[in-house]
C-alpha positions in Angstrom: 115.4 98.4 106.4 119.1 98.4 105.5 120.5 96.5 108.5 119.2 93.8 110.8 120.2 92.2 114.1 121.0 88.5 113.2 117.9 87.1 115.1 115.9 89.2 112.8 117.2 88.5 109.8 117.5 84.8 110.2 113.6 85.0 111.2 112.4 87.0 107.9 115.4 84.7 105.5 115.5 81.2 106.9 118.8 81.5 107.2 120.7 79.9 110.4 122.9 81.5 112.6 125.2 78.7 112.4 125.5 79.7 108.6 126.1 83.1 108.8 129.0 82.6 112.0 130.8 80.3 108.7 130.5 82.6 106.1 132.1 85.6 108.3 134.8 82.8 109.5 135.3 81.9 106.1 135.6 85.1 104.9 132.8 85.0 102.7 130.6 87.5 104.3 132.9 90.7 105.6 132.6 93.0 108.4 131.7 96.5 106.9 130.0 94.7 104.3 127.5 92.1 104.4 127.2 92.5 108.8 129.3 94.1 111.6 129.2 93.9 114.8 127.7 96.8 117.2 127.9 96.6 121.1 128.2 92.8 121.0 125.2 92.1 118.4 125.7 91.1 114.7 124.0 93.2 112.5 123.1 92.0 108.6 123.2 94.6 105.7 120.1 93.2 103.6 121.5 95.3 100.5 124.9 94.1 100.6 123.5 90.4 101.2 121.1 90.7 97.9 124.2 91.6 95.9 126.0 88.7 97.0 123.3 86.2 96.3 123.1 88.0 92.6 126.5 87.6 91.8 127.2 83.8 93.5 127.4 81.0 91.2 124.4 78.4 91.5 125.2 75.3 92.4 124.2 72.4 90.3 121.2 70.5 92.2 120.9 66.9 93.6 118.7 64.3 91.8 115.8 62.8 94.0 
């Protein structure tokens, strides 16, 4: 399924609503590309998010 409501996306991905709100607020995820609001609900485009993940630079891991 290409588009998932925010709650369902968070349940299957482990991502948080706050993380998604921050990405939208900071312009990292754009409405119409990674997400969109339809009738007051945020929908997440799973195909676009996968592309975003693939092109994102890995963050250095912290030593334990």
